[in-house]
SESE-757344 format. One record per atom (N, C-alpha, C): x, y, z. Coordinates in steps of 0.001 Angstrom, whole numbers, plus 500000, padded with zeros to 6 digits. Layout:
N
XYZ ...
END
This chain:
270
500827498803500000 500000500000500000 500866501254500000 500376502289499453 501221503400499056 501990504064500179 501407504245501355 502033505109502341 502848504367503390 503193503119503109 503973502351504054 505456502539503755 506021503591504239 507422503909503979 508142503933505310 508599502763505743 509064502658507120 510309503457507419 511203503634506411 512463504286506735 512336505794506863 511170506358506519 511036507808506599 511242508313508012 510802507590509018 510848508095510396 512232508526510817 513161507608510785 514491507987511244 515204508867510245 514898508720508938 515545509582507957 515173511050508178 513919511299508517 513501512667508796 514288513233509971 514468512423510989 515171512894512171 516648513099511908 517190512385510920 518592512558510566 518764513552509424 517662514155508982 517690515172507921 518254514632506624 517902513401506307 518342512856505016 517222512028504418 516023512594504380 514860511883503915 514878511742502401 514144510728501873 514049510572500436 513505511833499782 513973512140498602 513574513358497923 512182513180497314 511503514298497097 510122514243496659 509979514205495141 511043514561494390 510960514537492936 510645513118492463 509642512943491614 509218511612491206 509805511190489864 510359512113489101 510928511766487813 512374512212487756 513142511526486946 514541511857486764 514652512838485607 514935514117485876 514903515128484814 515939514875483731 517056514251484081 518062513986483060 517651512807482187 517202511742482834 516809510554482088 515618510859481171 514693511668481682 513510512006480892 513807513044479809 514993513604479850 515340514587478843 514815515968479130 514299516179480334 513797517503480679 514955518452480947 514699519735480820 515738520731481079 515995520819482580 517267520754482936 517637520858484338 517540522290484816 517291522486486103 517314523841486652 518665524506486381 518634525789486172 519844526523485830 520912526388486908 520485526286488156 521454526177489239 522284524903489106 521654523797488675 522390522547488504 523324522643487306 522845523225486230 523683523396485040 524909524240485370 524693525315486112 525801526195486473 526811525467487348 526313524680488285 527219523950489174 527988522892488391 527323522216487467 527993521212486646 529108521851485820 528865523023485302 529896523739484538 531068524128485423 530765524495486662 531839524843487596 532686523621487922 532030522477488077 532761521233488342 533687520901487178 533236521166485948 534093520933484783 535346521813484832 535173523012485358 536316523927485464 537272523506486572 536711522901487636 537521522486488785 537245521006489084 537670520127488193 537317518709488317 537900518021489547 538924518587490140 539539517966491315 538944518451492633 537939519309492560 537323519829493782 536313518818494325 536696518173495404 535808517177496004 534532517824496519 534665519006497122 533506519693497678 532477520038496624 532941520563495483 532016520931494417 531337519699493821 532117518641493623 531555517438493017 530540516778493962 530834516784495253 529882516234496221 528604517077496248 528762518385496171 527589519267496146 526746518990494908 527413518751493773 526680518434492554 525933517113492712 526593516116493309 525934514828493544 524704515006494418 524822515845495433 523711516065496359 522539516759495675 522847517769494871 521761518513494219 521110517673493119 521892516808492461 521306515891491484 520375514895492174 520791514434493330 519938513554494128 518635514258494474 518733515501494899 517540516270495270 516608516456494081 517184516526492870 516381516718491659 515832515410491122 516189514297491759 515722513004491281 516573512410490186 517720513024489900 518633512508488873 519614511548489533 519101510404489924 519870509497490774 521077508896490065 520902508466488842 522027507864488127 523167508859487953 522832510089487638 523865511109487452 524536511446488782 523755511425489859 524329511639491187 525318510530491520 524955509298491195 525825508152491480 527117508219490670 527037508724489458 528248508884488643 529234509805489347 528731510914489898 529592511858490608 530188511215491864 529370510478492604 529849509847493828 530875508757493529 530634507982492475 531594506946492109 532923507556491690 532853508703491028 534089509404490654 534895509771491898 534213510204492931 534886510560494188 535393509315494911 534594508255494903 534981507032495600 536169506347494933 536319506522493649 537476505959492959 538784506534493492 538688507738494041 539877508400494586 539982508259496099 538868507901496747 538869507855498214 537874506804498696 538281505544498602 537372504447498959 537185504296500464 537963504999501250 537844504900502708 537096506095503289 536233506705502495 535504507888502934 534085507478503350 533832507491504648 532523507096505170 531403507921504553 531573509248504509 530518510131504025 530111509841502600 531071509480501754 530757509176500360 529951507881500245 530354506858501007 529607505599500976 528197505786501535 528084506575502607 526777506813503219 525864507549502252 526409508565501584 525599509321500625 525207508444499442 526143507602498984 525805506710497873 524674505765498271 524731505251499494 523681504357499967 522329505071499987 522314506326500410 521075507092500432 520511507282499024 521390507637498083 520934507843496706 520377506540496143 521067505431496397 520583504138495928 519240503788496564 519064504138497829 517781503914498497 516687504744497840 517009506009497569 516033506870496881 515662506283495519 516638505621494895 516423505035493572 515838503622493653 515483503200494891 514864501885495133 515761500718494716 517063500926494806 518036499872494520 518533499320495855 517710498473496464 517976498016497826 519260497204497929 519483496313496981 520663495448497055 521955496255497072 522086497186496152 523307497994496105 523372498992497256 522211499430497736 522200500315498903 522762499585500117 522358498337500298 522881497540501406 524399497409501298 524886497126500102 526335496998499904 527059498302500227 526452499421499849 527078500721500132 527107500989501636 526021500666502332 526020500839503790 527056499936504447 527189498711503949 528197497809504506 529598498388504343 529855499009503199 531150499650502989 531342500847503913 530255501600504119 530331502742505035 530655502281506448 529990501205506873 530169500699508234 531571500140508447 532170499595507380 533544499124507493 534492500271507854 534170501458507327 534989502634507617 534688503167509006 533380503277509306 532963503830510603 531550503352510905 531387502502511908 530054501965512230 529187502976512981 528804504037512305 527986505066512953 526586504526513213 525934504987514263 524571504508514544 523596504828513422 523787505963512747 522889506313511643 522987505291510520 524211504908510161 524401503929509099 523888502558509522 524123502193510769 523643500903511273 522124500831511226 521458501920511606 519996501936511577 519466501911510151 520121502651509275 519693502656507881 519787501256507291 520879500584507581 521062499219507099 520050498278507747 519823498447509041 518846497616509747 517470497752509121 517113498961508742 515804499188508146 515651498453506823 516697498510505992 516626497806504708 516539496298504917 517305495780505870 517222494347506172 515833493982506695 515238494857507505 513900494585508035 512891494429506910 512970495307505922 512038495233504798 512262493970503969 513474493429504019 513776492192503299 513517490948504159 512979491161505371 512682490070506308 513937489329506749 515034490062506823 516318489479507204 516552489750508694 516715488697509516 516889488892510961 518160489639511337 519064489843510383 520236490685510639 519791492049511156 518603492454510741 518048493733511187 518027493831512704 517580492765513368 517465492780514834 518837492872515487 519832492197514927 521186492266515476 521744493681515397 521486494351514280 521963495728514124 521243496668515094 519946496445515274 519196497275516222 519736497093517638 520060495865518000 520618495608519328 521971496294519480 522749496272518392 524056496916518429 523924498408518728 522931499046518102 522712500474518344 522144500702519737 521188499872520138 520585500025521470 521634499889522563 522592498982522360 523636498767523363 524553499969523531 524530500878522553 525346502093522661 524756503078523667 523485502885524012 522790503720525004 522928505211524667 522451505560523476 522568506931522980 521365507798523349 520431507250524078 519265508027524480 517992507520523851 516877508140524241 515557507640523857 515262507807522367 515850508808521734 515597508998520304 516101507805519511 517345507421519749 517896506277519031 517224504979519466 516890504872520739 516193503678521205 514864503525520483 514159504636520305 512879504593519589 513067504094518163 514147504525517517 514412504057516155 514632502550516122 515394502033517087 515661500592517097 514375499806517338 513519500306518193 512249499641518475 511326499678517258 511316500806516587 510489500946515385 510925499949514311 512218499897514045 512717498997513000 512504497542513398 512657497228514679 512356495873515149 510883495543514908 510016496530515093 508603496345514801 508356496097513329 509071496844512481 508942496649511036 509310495220510652 510440494739511181 510871493374510862 509788492369511249 509273492487512462 508261491533512920 506967491648512126 506603492858511755 505400493036510933 505575492379509572 506767492526508986 506985491985507649 507017490452507640 507459489834508746 507489488366508783 506177487794509302 505229488675509650 503916488222510077 503766487984511558 504772488354512337 504676488219513796 504042489496514345 502736489592514177 502048490852514453 501989491183515944 501943490167516787 501910490432518230 503187491137518672 504335490608518253 505605491256518578 505703492626517932 505208492737516701 505277494017515998 504543495100516784 503327494800517226 502555495769518005 503290496143519284 503893495166519947 504633495445521178 505797496384520922 506526496144519837 507657497016519517 507183498426519160 506092498530518400 505584499859518047 505116500602519299 504482499888520218 504052500514521469 505250500994522287 506310500195522340 507514500605523067 508172501809522405 508152501815521080 508687502967520342 507927504232520721 506611504144520706 505769505297521048 505987505720522489 506220504759523373 506476505087524774 507748505911524932 508698505708524029 509942506468524071 509877507758523260 508933507816522326 508765509029521528 507301509121521129 506541509877521911 505084509907521741 504654510485520402 505536511217519727 505175511828518448 505740511065517248 506095509812517428 506677508996516356 505551508539515426 505227509387514455 504064509157513609 504106507821512883 505274507453512382 505364506236511579 505094504987512407 505417505033513708 505109503886514570 503599503722514710 502891504844514877 501426504786514920 500881504229513601 501404504752512496 500896504328511197 501106502834510970 502299502350511261 502571500931511064 501703500067511985 501496500540513201 500600499829514129 499187499779513548 498741500890512996 497428500921512365 497336499990511172 498432499910510386 498435499011509236 498271497559509666 498925497192510764 498806495812511264 497344495501511574 496684496402512308 495274496183512637 494406496163511378 494696497070510462 493904497158509234 494001495852508439 495216495323508318 495407494085507563 494759492889508256 494602492977509574 493928491912510329 492414492092510324 491936493110509599 490512493456509537 489970493882510899 490864494370511762 490449494972513030 490271496470512765 489219496751512029 489040498091511480 488850499151512557 488080498843513590 487839499824514643 489118500141515403 489928499108515663 491205499335516343 492135500186515478 492160499889514179 492992500669513265 492531502117513235 491217502323513198 490671503681513161 491099504485514380 491071503868515542 491488504568516763 492935505027516647 493788504175516085 495199504526515932 495345505718514984 494679505664513840 494792506745512867 494163508043513394 493134507926514202 492563509115514838 493568509747515801 494324508915516484 495375509437517368 496413510190516566 496742509666515389 497728510326514523 497303511750514202 496065511925513746 495639513268513333 495367514159514540 495134513573515696 495011514367516914 496364514956517287 497395514132517147 498746514598517472 499286515547516405 498900515302515152 499412516114514043 498292516295513032 497580517396513149 496356517555512361 496598517922510901 497868518063510518 498173518330509112 498890517147508466 498622515966508971 499279514741508499 498337514017507543 498530514145506230 497552513617505267 497364512114505335 498437511371505614 498320509915505654 497330509453506723 497306510164507842 496373509807508909 494932509896508438 494586511001507762 493218511165507259 492909510144506164 493910509871505322 493704508919504228 493333507540504779 494064507095505794 493792505770506341 492567505760507246 492245506884507868 490953506986508555 489831506772507549 489961507397506385 488938507268505349 488784505818504913 489913505123504756 489843503718504346 489137502874505406 489371503206506668 488684502489507741 487184502772507707 486828504049507558 485405504404507508 484722503736506320 485466503586505230 484883502955504052 484526501493504336 485305500831505177 485042499431505513 483950499265506562 483691500290507357 482830500102508545 481367499734508243 480619500245507309 480934501326506387 480287502651506832 480990503738506575 480453505074506813 480960505937505663 480211505903504565 480681506554503338 480859508054503500 479977508689504260 480074510140504436 481371510511505146 481680509777506204 482924510041506936 484130509701506079 484018508657505265 485118508277504383 485400509393503392 484352509907502748 484532510995501774 485136512220502451 484637512548503633 485133513716504358 486628513602504637 487069512435505054 488480512272505402 489368512119504172 488850511509503122 489605511505501869 489828512940501399 488799513776501552 488908515165501125 489932515918501977 489954515652503281 490948516292504147 492359515888503741 492535514595503438 493851514127503003 494264514807501704 493313514929500784 493588515536499485 493884517020499622 493219517687500550 493473519112500780 494898519335501275 495376518416502107 496723518538502661 497792518084501681 497433517178500773 498380516682499770 497618516422498482 497676517380497560 496878517268496342 497434516259495343 498525515559495713 499058514521494825 498462513150495132 497609513068496144 497048511772496539 495935511354495578 496344510798494452 495367510388493447 494416509324493989 494935508472494885 494084507436495473 492912508050496220 493182509188496886 492117509854497631 491074510446496682 491541511127495642 490586511721494697 489798510644493970 490462509540493617 489753508432492957 488701507829493888 489037507707495172 488091507132496131 486878508031496303 487097509339496335 485982510279496465 485021510130495281 485562510087494073 484725509941492879 483978508620492905 484669507556493311 484040506238493363 482894506197494361 483124506756495545 482088506723496585 480904507600496219 481168508755495633 480067509630495221 479253509002494109 479939508333493204 479243507671492100 478372506542492638 478890505807493617 478153504688494179 476897505149494932 477006506358495518 475866506885496272 474921507704495387 475327507878494097 474482508602493173 474517510101493319 475552510611494035 475620512073494231 476689512676493326 
END
């Protein structure tokens, strides 16, 4: 389902979230923003400047030009394979490009240089989505560092993701609850908990969770979207339409919400 993006939680807190651009402007042949063109020209003038080339890789990543960003990063890595920051950034770009296998390899290379908790958690998250129990070992490694409740919440969240993906829903709910206990505003933990209930057809329980989400953060479109899906199953078409509309107002790219509104109105003859 569209809004199940488990790694967003910790990425947001580390300020390295996936970029919002949905198309690759270079691959599609679209004209690049002038700022990127200008920076690329500057890099051509100063090809040995690591700072400029890294900045170009970062801005290409932000523009959704992932392959071109990777070319720049690989150029830097060819000269400095022991650079943690380059491997970490490459792993992020590969993650944005949905290349999980190579992203894992890049994180492994980063960790060989420096096993930072951020890299360990990022890797743990990818393993969790692949149903690989290595995820739990990495989470324990970070938890054992005793870095405080923020990092502990991340380890609990990712442990919940792993258990949810392998179908151990009881453990998953427990981990999500522990995550929330350490960080009451951890939206993604609420959402994943709601997804577990929703998939179990425990619609009322799921609705309560999603209602909590929008109570804590009333401008969170995913919360309204999933409330609407719950109301649609109950069924309460009026409430479903209302919440789909709220989600769409907050994020006008939610085609699923607009399609659902049209479908429900058509079914009711309005």
